[in-house]
N, CA, C and O atoms as a GROMACS GRO file, in nm:
protein
  604
    1MET      N    1   0.085  -0.118   0.000
    1MET     CA    2   0.000   0.000   0.000
    1MET      C    3   0.089   0.123   0.000
    1MET      O    4   0.176   0.138   0.085
    2SER      N    5   0.067   0.209  -0.093
    2SER     CA    6   0.147   0.331  -0.097
    2SER      C    7   0.084   0.436  -0.008
    2SER      O    8  -0.038   0.450  -0.002
    3SER      N    9   0.168   0.509   0.059
    3SER     CA   10   0.116   0.616   0.144
    3SER      C   11   0.147   0.749   0.077
    3SER      O   12   0.240   0.760  -0.004
    4PHE      N   13   0.070   0.847   0.111
    4PHE     CA   14   0.094   0.978   0.055
    4PHE      C   15   0.084   1.081   0.165
    4PHE      O   16   0.023   1.057   0.270
    5LEU      N   17   0.143   1.193   0.141
    5LEU     CA   18   0.134   1.304   0.235
    5LEU      C   19   0.061   1.418   0.167
    5LEU      O   20   0.079   1.443   0.048
    6LEU      N   21  -0.021   1.484   0.242
    6LEU     CA   22  -0.096   1.596   0.192
    6LEU      C   23  -0.050   1.718   0.267
    6LEU      O   24  -0.053   1.721   0.390
    7ALA      N   25  -0.008   1.818   0.197
    7ALA     CA   26   0.035   1.942   0.260
    7ALA      C   27  -0.081   2.040   0.256
    7ALA      O   28  -0.143   2.060   0.152
    8ILE      N   29  -0.109   2.099   0.368
    8ILE     CA   30  -0.217   2.195   0.377
    8ILE      C   31  -0.158   2.329   0.415
    8ILE      O   32  -0.079   2.339   0.509
    9ILE      N   33  -0.197   2.430   0.342
    9ILE     CA   34  -0.157   2.565   0.378
    9ILE      C   35  -0.284   2.637   0.420
    9ILE      O   36  -0.375   2.655   0.339
   10SER      N   37  -0.291   2.678   0.544
   10SER     CA   38  -0.408   2.752   0.590
   10SER      C   39  -0.366   2.894   0.620
   10SER      O   40  -0.252   2.922   0.657
   11GLN      N   41  -0.461   2.983   0.605
   11GLN     CA   42  -0.434   3.123   0.634
   11GLN      C   43  -0.510   3.162   0.759
   11GLN      O   44  -0.625   3.122   0.778
   12ARG      N   45  -0.446   3.240   0.842
   12ARG     CA   46  -0.510   3.292   0.962
   12ARG      C   47  -0.487   3.442   0.965
   12ARG      O   48  -0.377   3.490   0.939
   13LEU      N   49  -0.591   3.513   0.997
   13LEU     CA   50  -0.582   3.657   1.007
   13LEU      C   51  -0.576   3.693   1.155
   13LEU      O   52  -0.674   3.676   1.228
   14ILE      N   53  -0.463   3.744   1.199
   14ILE     CA   54  -0.447   3.784   1.337
   14ILE      C   55  -0.391   3.926   1.336
   14ILE      O   56  -0.285   3.952   1.280
   15ASN      N   57  -0.464   4.016   1.400
   15ASN     CA   58  -0.424   4.157   1.406
   15ASN      C   59  -0.390   4.212   1.267
   15ASN      O   60  -0.289   4.280   1.250
   16HIS      N   61  -0.474   4.182   1.170
   16HIS     CA   62  -0.462   4.231   1.033
   16HIS      C   63  -0.340   4.177   0.959
   16HIS      O   64  -0.305   4.227   0.852
   17ASN      N   65  -0.275   4.076   1.012
   17ASN     CA   66  -0.165   4.010   0.944
   17ASN      C   67  -0.209   3.870   0.905
   17ASN      O   68  -0.277   3.803   0.982
   18VAL      N   69  -0.171   3.827   0.788
   18VAL     CA   70  -0.206   3.693   0.744
   18VAL      C   71  -0.090   3.600   0.776
   18VAL      O   72   0.024   3.624   0.735
   19PHE      N   73  -0.120   3.494   0.848
   19PHE     CA   74  -0.020   3.394   0.881
   19PHE      C   75  -0.052   3.266   0.805
   19PHE      O   76  -0.167   3.224   0.800
   20HIS      N   77   0.047   3.206   0.746
   20HIS     CA   78   0.028   3.081   0.675
   20HIS      C   79   0.081   2.968   0.762
   20HIS      O   80   0.191   2.975   0.816
   21THR      N   81   0.001   2.866   0.775
   21THR     CA   82   0.040   2.748   0.851
   21THR      C   83   0.054   2.632   0.755
   21THR      O   84  -0.037   2.605   0.676
   22PHE      N   85   0.165   2.564   0.760
   22PHE     CA   86   0.191   2.452   0.671
   22PHE      C   87   0.182   2.325   0.753
   22PHE      O   88   0.259   2.306   0.847
   23VAL      N   89   0.088   2.239   0.718
   23VAL     CA   90   0.066   2.116   0.794
   23VAL      C   91   0.081   1.997   0.700
   23VAL      O   92   0.019   1.994   0.594
   24ILE      N   93   0.161   1.901   0.739
   24ILE     CA   94   0.175   1.777   0.664
   24ILE      C   95   0.079   1.675   0.725
   24ILE      O   96   0.084   1.648   0.845
   25VAL      N   97  -0.006   1.619   0.640
   25VAL     CA   98  -0.108   1.525   0.688
   25VAL      C   99  -0.096   1.396   0.609
   25VAL      O  100  -0.094   1.397   0.486
   26SER      N  101  -0.089   1.284   0.679
   26SER     CA  102  -0.082   1.155   0.612
   26SER      C  103  -0.222   1.102   0.586
   26SER      O  104  -0.320   1.146   0.647
   27HIS      N  105  -0.230   1.008   0.493
   27HIS     CA  106  -0.358   0.943   0.463
   27HIS      C  107  -0.413   0.875   0.589
   27HIS      O  108  -0.534   0.875   0.612
   28GLN      N  109  -0.324   0.817   0.669
   28GLN     CA  110  -0.366   0.751   0.793
   28GLN      C  111  -0.429   0.850   0.890
   28GLN      O  112  -0.528   0.818   0.956
   29GLU      N  113  -0.371   0.970   0.899
   29GLU     CA  114  -0.428   1.073   0.987
   29GLU      C  115  -0.569   1.110   0.943
   29GLU      O  116  -0.660   1.120   1.024
   30VAL      N  117  -0.585   1.131   0.812
   30VAL     CA  118  -0.716   1.169   0.759
   30VAL      C  119  -0.818   1.061   0.788
   30VAL      O  120  -0.928   1.090   0.835
   31THR      N  121  -0.784   0.937   0.760
   31THR     CA  122  -0.875   0.825   0.784
   31THR      C  123  -0.910   0.813   0.932
   31THR      O  124  -1.027   0.797   0.967
   32ALA      N  125  -0.810   0.821   1.018
   32ALA     CA  126  -0.833   0.809   1.162
   32ALA      C  127  -0.918   0.925   1.214
   32ALA      O  128  -1.004   0.905   1.299
   33LEU      N  129  -0.894   1.045   1.162
   33LEU     CA  130  -0.971   1.161   1.205
   33LEU      C  131  -1.116   1.150   1.160
   33LEU      O  132  -1.207   1.185   1.235
   34LEU      N  133  -1.138   1.103   1.038
   34LEU     CA  134  -1.275   1.081   0.990
   34LEU      C  135  -1.347   0.979   1.078
   34LEU      O  136  -1.464   0.997   1.112
   35ASN      N  137  -1.277   0.872   1.114
   35ASN     CA  138  -1.336   0.770   1.202
   35ASN      C  139  -1.368   0.828   1.340
   35ASN      O  140  -1.472   0.798   1.398
   36LEU      N  141  -1.278   0.911   1.392
   36LEU     CA  142  -1.299   0.973   1.522
   36LEU      C  143  -1.423   1.063   1.520
   36LEU      O  144  -1.506   1.058   1.611
   37ILE      N  145  -1.435   1.144   1.416
   37ILE     CA  146  -1.552   1.232   1.402
   37ILE      C  147  -1.680   1.149   1.399
   37ILE      O  148  -1.777   1.182   1.466
   38HIS      N  149  -1.678   1.042   1.321
   38HIS     CA  150  -1.795   0.955   1.310
   38HIS      C  151  -1.830   0.894   1.447
   38HIS      O  152  -1.947   0.891   1.486
   39GLU      N  153  -1.728   0.846   1.518
   39GLU     CA  154  -1.751   0.786   1.650
   39GLU      C  155  -1.816   0.885   1.747
   39GLU      O  156  -1.911   0.852   1.817
   40ILE      N  157  -1.763   1.007   1.750
   40ILE     CA  158  -1.817   1.107   1.841
   40ILE      C  159  -1.960   1.144   1.802
   40ILE      O  160  -2.047   1.157   1.888
   41ASN      N  161  -1.985   1.160   1.672
   41ASN     CA  162  -2.120   1.193   1.626
   41ASN      C  163  -2.220   1.085   1.662
   41ASN      O  164  -2.339   1.113   1.680
   42GLU      N  165  -2.174   0.960   1.673
   42GLU     CA  166  -2.262   0.847   1.704
   42GLU      C  167  -2.282   0.824   1.854
   42GLU      O  168  -2.365   0.742   1.893
   43GLU      N  169  -2.209   0.895   1.937
   43GLU     CA  170  -2.222   0.878   2.083
   43GLU      C  171  -2.364   0.917   2.125
   43GLU      O  172  -2.412   1.025   2.093
   44LYS      N  173  -2.429   0.830   2.198
   44LYS     CA  174  -2.566   0.855   2.246
   44LYS      C  175  -2.561   0.920   2.384
   44LYS      O  176  -2.472   0.891   2.465
   45ASP      N  177  -2.657   1.007   2.409
   45ASP     CA  178  -2.669   1.074   2.540
   45ASP      C  179  -2.539   1.144   2.579
   45ASP      O  180  -2.502   1.147   2.696
   46SER      N  181  -2.471   1.201   2.480
   46SER     CA  182  -2.342   1.265   2.505
   46SER      C  183  -2.346   1.411   2.460
   46SER      O  184  -2.427   1.451   2.378
   47VAL      N  185  -2.256   1.486   2.517
   47VAL     CA  186  -2.237   1.624   2.477
   47VAL      C  187  -2.086   1.649   2.473
   47VAL      O  188  -2.013   1.604   2.560
   48VAL      N  189  -2.042   1.721   2.370
   48VAL     CA  190  -1.901   1.759   2.359
   48VAL      C  191  -1.887   1.898   2.420
   48VAL      O  192  -1.966   1.987   2.390
   49VAL      N  193  -1.787   1.917   2.503
   49VAL     CA  194  -1.764   2.047   2.566
   49VAL      C  195  -1.627   2.099   2.521
   49VAL      O  196  -1.526   2.031   2.535
   50VAL      N  197  -1.628   2.221   2.468
   50VAL     CA  198  -1.506   2.290   2.427
   50VAL      C  199  -1.498   2.420   2.505
   50VAL      O  200  -1.592   2.458   2.574
   51GLU      N  201  -1.385   2.488   2.495
   51GLU     CA  202  -1.367   2.611   2.572
   51GLU      C  203  -1.451   2.727   2.518
   51GLU      O  204  -1.517   2.796   2.596
   52GLY      N  205  -1.447   2.749   2.387
   52GLY     CA  206  -1.514   2.868   2.336
   52GLY      C  207  -1.570   2.852   2.196
   52GLY      O  208  -1.571   2.743   2.139
   53LYS      N  209  -1.616   2.965   2.141
   53LYS     CA  210  -1.686   2.962   2.012
   53LYS      C  211  -1.595   2.926   1.895
   53LYS      O  212  -1.641   2.864   1.799
   54ARG      N  213  -1.469   2.964   1.900
   54ARG     CA  214  -1.378   2.927   1.790
   54ARG      C  215  -1.357   2.776   1.784
   54ARG      O  216  -1.348   2.717   1.677
   55ASP      N  217  -1.349   2.715   1.901
   55ASP     CA  218  -1.336   2.569   1.908
   55ASP      C  219  -1.460   2.502   1.851
   55ASP      O  220  -1.450   2.408   1.773
   56SER      N  221  -1.575   2.550   1.892
   56SER     CA  222  -1.702   2.495   1.844
   56SER      C  223  -1.713   2.508   1.693
   56SER      O  224  -1.752   2.414   1.624
   57TYR      N  225  -1.680   2.625   1.642
   57TYR     CA  226  -1.686   2.650   1.498
   57TYR      C  227  -1.591   2.556   1.422
   57TYR      O  228  -1.628   2.501   1.318
   58ALA      N  229  -1.471   2.539   1.474
   58ALA     CA  230  -1.372   2.452   1.408
   58ALA      C  231  -1.422   2.308   1.399
   58ALA      O  232  -1.406   2.242   1.297
   59LEU      N  233  -1.484   2.259   1.507
   59LEU     CA  234  -1.536   2.122   1.506
   59LEU      C  235  -1.650   2.107   1.405
   59LEU      O  236  -1.658   2.007   1.334
   60LYS      N  237  -1.736   2.206   1.399
   60LYS     CA  238  -1.846   2.201   1.302
   60LYS      C  239  -1.794   2.205   1.159
   60LYS      O  240  -1.850   2.140   1.071
   61CYS      N  241  -1.687   2.279   1.136
   61CYS     CA  242  -1.628   2.290   1.001
   61CYS      C  243  -1.572   2.157   0.952
   61CYS      O  244  -1.567   2.133   0.831
   62ILE      N  245  -1.529   2.072   1.043
   62ILE     CA  246  -1.472   1.944   0.999
   62ILE      C  247  -1.570   1.828   1.009
   62ILE      O  248  -1.532   1.712   0.991
   63GLY      N  249  -1.697   1.859   1.037
   63GLY     CA  250  -1.798   1.755   1.029
   63GLY      C  251  -1.865   1.710   1.157
   63GLY      O  252  -1.943   1.615   1.155
   64PHE      N  253  -1.837   1.775   1.268
   64PHE     CA  254  -1.905   1.738   1.391
   64PHE      C  255  -2.051   1.781   1.382
   64PHE      O  256  -2.081   1.896   1.351
   65SER      N  257  -2.141   1.688   1.410
   65SER     CA  258  -2.284   1.719   1.408
   65SER      C  259  -2.349   1.694   1.544
   65SER      O  260  -2.470   1.713   1.560
   66CYS      N  261  -2.270   1.651   1.640
   66CYS     CA  262  -2.323   1.624   1.773
   66CYS      C  263  -2.344   1.756   1.848
   66CYS      O  264  -2.308   1.863   1.800
   67LYS      N  265  -2.404   1.745   1.965
   67LYS     CA  266  -2.427   1.864   2.047
   67LYS      C  267  -2.294   1.912   2.105
   67LYS      O  268  -2.221   1.836   2.168
   68ILE      N  269  -2.264   2.040   2.082
   68ILE     CA  270  -2.140   2.099   2.131
   68ILE      C  271  -2.174   2.215   2.223
   68ILE      O  272  -2.250   2.305   2.186
   69LEU      N  273  -2.119   2.213   2.343
   69LEU     CA  274  -2.138   2.322   2.439
   69LEU      C  275  -2.007   2.397   2.456
   69LEU      O  276  -1.899   2.337   2.454
   70GLU      N  277  -2.018   2.528   2.473
   70GLU     CA  278  -1.901   2.613   2.493
   70GLU      C  279  -1.893   2.650   2.641
   70GLU      O  280  -1.982   2.717   2.694
   71PHE      N  281  -1.788   2.607   2.706
   71PHE     CA  282  -1.769   2.628   2.849
   71PHE      C  283  -1.785   2.774   2.889
   71PHE      O  284  -1.853   2.804   2.987
   72HIS      N  285  -1.724   2.864   2.815
   72HIS     CA  286  -1.721   3.005   2.854
   72HIS      C  287  -1.857   3.074   2.846
   72HIS      O  288  -1.874   3.182   2.902
   73ARG      N  289  -1.953   3.014   2.778
   73ARG     CA  290  -2.087   3.072   2.773
   73ARG      C  291  -2.163   3.058   2.905
   73ARG      O  292  -2.264   3.125   2.926
   74PHE      N  293  -2.115   2.972   2.992
   74PHE     CA  294  -2.186   2.946   3.117
   74PHE      C  295  -2.150   3.044   3.228
   74PHE      O  296  -2.220   3.051   3.329
   75GLY      N  297  -2.043   3.119   3.211
   75GLY     CA  298  -2.007   3.219   3.311
   75GLY      C  299  -1.953   3.162   3.442
   75GLY      O  300  -1.980   3.216   3.549
   76GLY      N  301  -1.879   3.056   3.433
   76GLY     CA  302  -1.815   3.002   3.552
   76GLY      C  303  -1.837   2.853   3.569
   76GLY      O  304  -1.928   2.794   3.512
   77LEU      N  305  -1.751   2.795   3.649
   77LEU     CA  306  -1.751   2.650   3.669
   77LEU      C  307  -1.878   2.599   3.738
   77LEU      O  308  -1.930   2.494   3.701
   78THR      N  309  -1.926   2.673   3.836
   78THR     CA  310  -2.045   2.628   3.910
   78THR      C  311  -2.167   2.625   3.819
   78THR      O  312  -2.241   2.526   3.819
   79LYS      N  313  -2.189   2.731   3.743
   79LYS     CA  314  -2.304   2.735   3.651
   79LYS      C  315  -2.290   2.627   3.544
   79LYS      O  316  -2.388   2.562   3.507
   80PHE      N  317  -2.169   2.609   3.495
   80PHE     CA  318  -2.145   2.504   3.396
   80PHE      C  319  -2.178   2.367   3.454
   80PHE      O  320  -2.251   2.289   3.392
   81SER      N  321  -2.126   2.338   3.571
   81SER     CA  322  -2.146   2.208   3.635
   81SER      C  323  -2.294   2.180   3.658
   81SER      O  324  -2.341   2.069   3.633
   82ASP      N  325  -2.366   2.280   3.705
   82ASP     CA  326  -2.510   2.262   3.729
   82ASP      C  327  -2.585   2.237   3.599
   82ASP      O  328  -2.680   2.159   3.596
   83SER      N  329  -2.544   2.302   3.492
   83SER     CA  330  -2.613   2.290   3.363
   83SER      C  331  -2.588   2.157   3.293
   83SER      O  332  -2.679   2.103   3.230
   84VAL      N  333  -2.469   2.103   3.303
   84VAL     CA  334  -2.436   1.982   3.227
   84VAL      C  335  -2.447   1.852   3.307
   84VAL      O  336  -2.433   1.744   3.251
   85SER      N  337  -2.472   1.863   3.435
   85SER     CA  338  -2.474   1.742   3.517
   85SER      C  339  -2.585   1.645   3.477
   85SER      O  340  -2.581   1.528   3.516
   86GLY      N  341  -2.684   1.690   3.401
   86GLY     CA  342  -2.790   1.603   3.354
   86GLY      C  343  -2.752   1.514   3.238
   86GLY      O  344  -2.823   1.419   3.206
   87HIS      N  345  -2.641   1.544   3.174
   87HIS     CA  346  -2.594   1.462   3.062
   87HIS      C  347  -2.521   1.339   3.116
   87HIS      O  348  -2.445   1.348   3.213
   88LYS      N  349  -2.546   1.226   3.053
   88LYS     CA  350  -2.484   1.101   3.100
   88LYS      C  351  -2.336   1.093   3.067
   88LYS      O  352  -2.257   1.039   3.145
   89ASN      N  353  -2.298   1.146   2.952
   89ASN     CA  354  -2.160   1.134   2.905
   89ASN      C  355  -2.113   1.270   2.858
   89ASN      O  356  -2.169   1.327   2.764
   90ILE      N  357  -2.010   1.324   2.921
   90ILE     CA  358  -1.955   1.454   2.884
   90ILE      C  359  -1.818   1.432   2.823
   90ILE      O  360  -1.724   1.388   2.889
   91ILE      N  361  -1.808   1.464   2.695
   91ILE     CA  362  -1.682   1.447   2.621
   91ILE      C  363  -1.608   1.580   2.627
   91ILE      O  364  -1.650   1.678   2.565
   92LEU      N  365  -1.498   1.584   2.701
   92LEU     CA  366  -1.420   1.707   2.713
   92LEU      C  367  -1.318   1.715   2.601
   92LEU      O  368  -1.237   1.624   2.581
   93LEU      N  369  -1.323   1.825   2.528
   93LEU     CA  370  -1.222   1.853   2.425
   93LEU      C  371  -1.164   1.992   2.450
   93LEU      O  372  -1.168   2.080   2.364
   94PHE      N  373  -1.110   2.010   2.569
   94PHE     CA  374  -1.043   2.135   2.600
   94PHE      C  375  -0.904   2.135   2.537
   94PHE      O  376  -0.851   2.030   2.501
   95ASP      N  377  -0.848   2.254   2.523
   95ASP     CA  378  -0.716   2.269   2.464
   95ASP      C  379  -0.610   2.197   2.549
   95ASP      O  380  -0.633   2.166   2.666
   96SER      N  381  -0.495   2.172   2.487
   96SER     CA  382  -0.384   2.106   2.556
   96SER      C  383  -0.289   2.206   2.621
   96SER      O  384  -0.183   2.168   2.670
   97ASP      N  385  -0.328   2.332   2.622
   97ASP     CA  386  -0.243   2.433   2.685
   97ASP      C  387  -0.267   2.434   2.836
   97ASP      O  388  -0.346   2.356   2.888
   98ARG      N  389  -0.199   2.522   2.904
   98ARG     CA  390  -0.206   2.529   3.051
   98ARG      C  391  -0.350   2.552   3.099
   98ARG      O  392  -0.397   2.486   3.192
   99LYS      N  393  -0.417   2.647   3.036
   99LYS     CA  394  -0.555   2.679   3.075
   99LYS      C  395  -0.648   2.559   3.052
   99LYS      O  396  -0.732   2.529   3.136
  100GLY      N  397  -0.632   2.493   2.939
  100GLY     CA  398  -0.715   2.377   2.908
  100GLY      C  399  -0.695   2.263   3.006
  100GLY      O  400  -0.791   2.197   3.047
  101ARG      N  401  -0.570   2.239   3.043
  101ARG     CA  402  -0.541   2.134   3.142
  101ARG      C  403  -0.600   2.170   3.279
  101ARG      O  404  -0.652   2.083   3.349
  102TYR      N  405  -0.592   2.298   3.315
  102TYR     CA  406  -0.651   2.344   3.441
  102TYR      C  407  -0.803   2.324   3.441
  102TYR      O  408  -0.859   2.271   3.537
  103LEU      N  409  -0.868   2.366   3.333
  103LEU     CA  410  -1.013   2.350   3.324
  103LEU      C  411  -1.054   2.203   3.327
  103LEU      O  412  -1.154   2.167   3.389
  104THR      N  413  -0.976   2.119   3.261
  104THR     CA  414  -1.005   1.975   3.262
  104THR      C  415  -1.004   1.922   3.405
  104THR      O  416  -1.095   1.850   3.446
  105ARG      N  417  -0.900   1.955   3.480
  105ARG     CA  418  -0.891   1.910   3.620
  105ARG      C  419  -1.010   1.959   3.703
  105ARG      O  420  -1.069   1.884   3.779
  106ARG      N  421  -1.043   2.086   3.687
  106ARG     CA  422  -1.152   2.146   3.766
  106ARG      C  423  -1.287   2.085   3.731
  106ARG      O  424  -1.368   2.058   3.820
  107VAL      N  425  -1.313   2.063   3.602
  107VAL     CA  426  -1.440   2.003   3.561
  107VAL      C  427  -1.451   1.860   3.615
  107VAL      O  428  -1.556   1.820   3.663
  108ILE      N  429  -1.343   1.785   3.607
  108ILE     CA  430  -1.344   1.648   3.660
  108ILE      C  431  -1.373   1.650   3.810
  108ILE      O  432  -1.454   1.571   3.859
  109GLU      N  433  -1.308   1.740   3.883
  109GLU     CA  434  -1.332   1.751   4.027
  109GLU      C  435  -1.479   1.780   4.057
  109GLU      O  436  -1.537   1.724   4.150
  110GLN      N  437  -1.539   1.869   3.979
  110GLN     CA  438  -1.677   1.911   4.002
  110GLN      C  439  -1.779   1.805   3.961
  110GLN      O  440  -1.883   1.790   4.027
  111LEU      N  441  -1.752   1.732   3.855
  111LEU     CA  442  -1.854   1.646   3.795
  111LEU      C  443  -1.831   1.496   3.809
  111LEU      O  444  -1.918   1.418   3.769
  112GLU      N  445  -1.718   1.454   3.863
  112GLU     CA  446  -1.686   1.311   3.862
  112GLU      C  447  -1.790   1.224   3.932
  112GLU      O  448  -1.803   1.106   3.898
  113ARG      N  449  -1.862   1.276   4.025
  113ARG     CA  450  -1.965   1.198   4.095
  113ARG      C  451  -2.103   1.214   4.032
  113ARG      O  452  -2.196   1.140   4.066
  114ARG      N  453  -2.118   1.309   3.940
  114ARG     CA  454  -2.250   1.337   3.883
  114ARG      C  455  -2.264   1.295   3.737
  114ARG      O  456  -2.376   1.281   3.688
  115ALA      N  457  -2.154   1.275   3.669
  115ALA     CA  458  -2.159   1.241   3.526
  115ALA      C  459  -2.032   1.167   3.488
  115ALA      O  460  -1.931   1.172   3.559
  116LYS      N  461  -2.037   1.098   3.374
  116LYS     CA  462  -1.918   1.031   3.322
  116LYS      C  463  -1.840   1.133   3.239
  116LYS      O  464  -1.893   1.188   3.142
  117ILE      N  465  -1.717   1.157   3.277
  117ILE     CA  466  -1.631   1.249   3.204
  117ILE      C  467  -1.546   1.165   3.109
  117ILE      O  468  -1.473   1.076   3.153
  118ASN      N  469  -1.556   1.193   2.982
  118ASN     CA  470  -1.491   1.114   2.879
  118ASN      C  471  -1.372   1.192   2.822
  118ASN      O  472  -1.389   1.295   2.757
  119LEU      N  473  -1.252   1.143   2.848
  119LEU     CA  474  -1.129   1.203   2.795
  119LEU      C  475  -1.068   1.119   2.683
  119LEU      O  476  -0.965   1.156   2.627
  120TYR      N  477  -1.132   1.008   2.651
  120TYR     CA  478  -1.079   0.918   2.549
  120TYR      C  479  -1.057   0.989   2.416
  120TYR      O  480  -0.952   0.975   2.354
  121TYR      N  481  -1.156   1.066   2.372
  121TYR     CA  482  -1.147   1.128   2.240
  121TYR      C  483  -1.041   1.238   2.236
  121TYR      O  484  -0.978   1.260   2.132
  122LYS      N  485  -1.020   1.305   2.346
  122LYS     CA  486  -0.914   1.406   2.353
  122LYS      C  487  -0.777   1.338   2.338
  122LYS      O  488  -0.691   1.385   2.264
  123LYS      N  489  -0.759   1.226   2.407
  123LYS     CA  490  -0.634   1.151   2.397
  123LYS      C  491  -0.616   1.095   2.257
  123LYS      O  492  -0.506   1.097   2.201
  124ARG      N  493  -0.724   1.045   2.201
  124ARG     CA  494  -0.720   0.987   2.066
  124ARG      C  495  -0.685   1.093   1.962
  124ARG      O  496  -0.607   1.068   1.871
  125LEU      N  497  -0.744   1.212   1.976
  125LEU     CA  498  -0.714   1.323   1.885
  125LEU      C  499  -0.565   1.358   1.890
  125LEU      O  500  -0.503   1.382   1.787
  126ASN      N  501  -0.509   1.360   2.009
  126ASN     CA  502  -0.367   1.388   2.026
  126ASN      C  503  -0.281   1.280   1.960
  126ASN      O  504  -0.179   1.310   1.898
  127GLN      N  505  -0.323   1.153   1.974
  127GLN     CA  506  -0.250   1.043   1.911
  127GLN      C  507  -0.256   1.053   1.759
  127GLN      O  508  -0.154   1.039   1.691
  128ILE      N  509  -0.373   1.078   1.706
  128ILE     CA  510  -0.392   1.084   1.560
  128ILE      C  511  -0.308   1.193   1.498
  128ILE      O  512  -0.245   1.172   1.395
  129THR      N  513  -0.308   1.310   1.560
  129THR     CA  514  -0.238   1.425   1.502
  129THR      C  515  -0.092   1.433   1.545
  129THR      O  516  -0.021   1.525   1.505
  130GLY      N  517  -0.048   1.339   1.624
  130GLY     CA  518   0.091   1.340   1.669
  130GLY      C  519   0.125   1.462   1.752
  130GLY      O  520   0.240   1.507   1.754
  131GLY      N  521   0.025   1.517   1.822
  131GLY     CA  522   0.048   1.633   1.906
  131GLY      C  523   0.052   1.765   1.831
  131GLY      O  524   0.081   1.868   1.891
  132LYS      N  525   0.024   1.763   1.700
  132LYS     CA  526   0.028   1.887   1.621
  132LYS      C  527  -0.084   1.984   1.659
  132LYS      O  528  -0.072   2.104   1.636
  133ILE      N  529  -0.191   1.932   1.716
  133ILE     CA  530  -0.305   2.014   1.753
  133ILE      C  531  -0.297   2.044   1.902
  133ILE      O  532  -0.324   1.956   1.985
  134ARG      N  533  -0.261   2.166   1.938
  134ARG     CA  534  -0.252   2.205   2.079
  134ARG      C  535  -0.381   2.271   2.126
  134ARG      O  536  -0.419   2.259   2.242
  135THR      N  537  -0.448   2.340   2.034
  135THR     CA  538  -0.577   2.400   2.066
  135THR      C  539  -0.680   2.341   1.970
  135THR      O  540  -0.648   2.312   1.855
  136ILE      N  541  -0.801   2.325   2.017
  136ILE     CA  542  -0.905   2.262   1.937
  136ILE      C  543  -0.931   2.341   1.809
  136ILE      O  544  -0.959   2.282   1.705
  137GLU      N  545  -0.924   2.473   1.816
  137GLU     CA  546  -0.949   2.552   1.694
  137GLU      C  547  -0.848   2.523   1.584
  137GLU      O  548  -0.877   2.545   1.466
  138GLU      N  549  -0.730   2.473   1.619
  138GLU     CA  550  -0.630   2.439   1.518
  138GLU      C  551  -0.671   2.320   1.432
  138GLU      O  552  -0.612   2.297   1.326
  139ILE      N  553  -0.771   2.247   1.475
  139ILE     CA  554  -0.816   2.131   1.398
  139ILE      C  555  -0.874   2.174   1.264
  139ILE      O  556  -0.885   2.093   1.172
  140SER      N  557  -0.911   2.300   1.252
  140SER     CA  558  -0.964   2.350   1.125
  140SER      C  559  -0.857   2.342   1.015
  140SER      O  560  -0.891   2.348   0.896
  141GLN      N  561  -0.731   2.328   1.052
  141GLN     CA  562  -0.624   2.311   0.953
  141GLN      C  563  -0.643   2.182   0.874
  141GLN      O  564  -0.589   2.169   0.764
  142TYR      N  565  -0.717   2.089   0.929
  142TYR     CA  566  -0.742   1.961   0.863
  142TYR      C  567  -0.863   1.964   0.771
  142TYR      O  568  -0.891   1.865   0.702
  143GLU      N  569  -0.935   2.074   0.768
  143GLU     CA  570  -1.059   2.081   0.691
  143GLU      C  571  -1.039   2.045   0.544
  143GLU      O  572  -1.114   1.963   0.490
  144ASP      N  573  -0.940   2.102   0.479
  144ASP     CA  574  -0.916   2.073   0.337
  144ASP      C  575  -0.883   1.926   0.315
  144ASP      O  576  -0.931   1.865   0.219
  145ALA      N  577  -0.802   1.869   0.402
  145ALA     CA  578  -0.765   1.728   0.387
  145ALA      C  579  -0.886   1.638   0.406
  145ALA      O  580  -0.903   1.540   0.334
  146LEU      N  581  -0.971   1.671   0.503
  146LEU     CA  582  -1.088   1.588   0.529
  146LEU      C  583  -1.189   1.596   0.416
  146LEU      O  584  -1.243   1.493   0.374
  147PHE      N  585  -1.214   1.714   0.366
  147PHE     CA  586  -1.310   1.726   0.257
  147PHE      C  587  -1.254   1.671   0.128
  147PHE      O  588  -1.329   1.623   0.043
  148GLY      N  589  -1.123   1.677   0.112
  148GLY     CA  590  -1.060   1.614  -0.003
  148GLY      C  591  -1.073   1.463   0.003
  148GLY      O  592  -1.084   1.397  -0.100
  149ALA      N  593  -1.072   1.410   0.125
  149ALA     CA  594  -1.086   1.265   0.143
  149ALA      C  595  -1.229   1.220   0.117
  149ALA      O  596  -1.252   1.107   0.073
  150ILE      N  597  -1.324   1.306   0.144
  150ILE     CA  598  -1.464   1.271   0.128
  150ILE      C  599  -1.505   1.276  -0.018
  150ILE      O  600  -1.586   1.196  -0.063
  151ILE      N  601  -1.450   1.371  -0.091
  151ILE     CA  602  -1.490   1.391  -0.231
  151ILE      C  603  -1.442   1.279  -0.319
  151ILE      O  604  -1.467   1.280  -0.439
   0.00000   0.00000   0.00000
């Protein structure tokens, strides 16, 4: 089986400057990421939680159709915990940065007795991308590769 690499150049506008990001994506990464998206979309009685609206938008751009909640819309950990404790399975997809790790710990502390906290998909995403994705919004860099794989 021959493998191929797909190079993706994405543009980001930050403070009126355009930044180009060059990402090398293997066929295996694309296939695994498509499978991961499908698995999450098929999760029953689950909700995906991300930090903010950019993260939510990025997931929707690559094919997530499941329910996505944005942590920062709740105005604090207590309000968030009270609002989501009714869900049976909470899939956390916080960023891998310092703030994301802190929020992950705090949410687990608050909800571990009231709901199932699922970190499997976060770990799997890190494995698939080889750690290239540090923030969830960076997953939008894979959009071209994923849609190219679907077409």
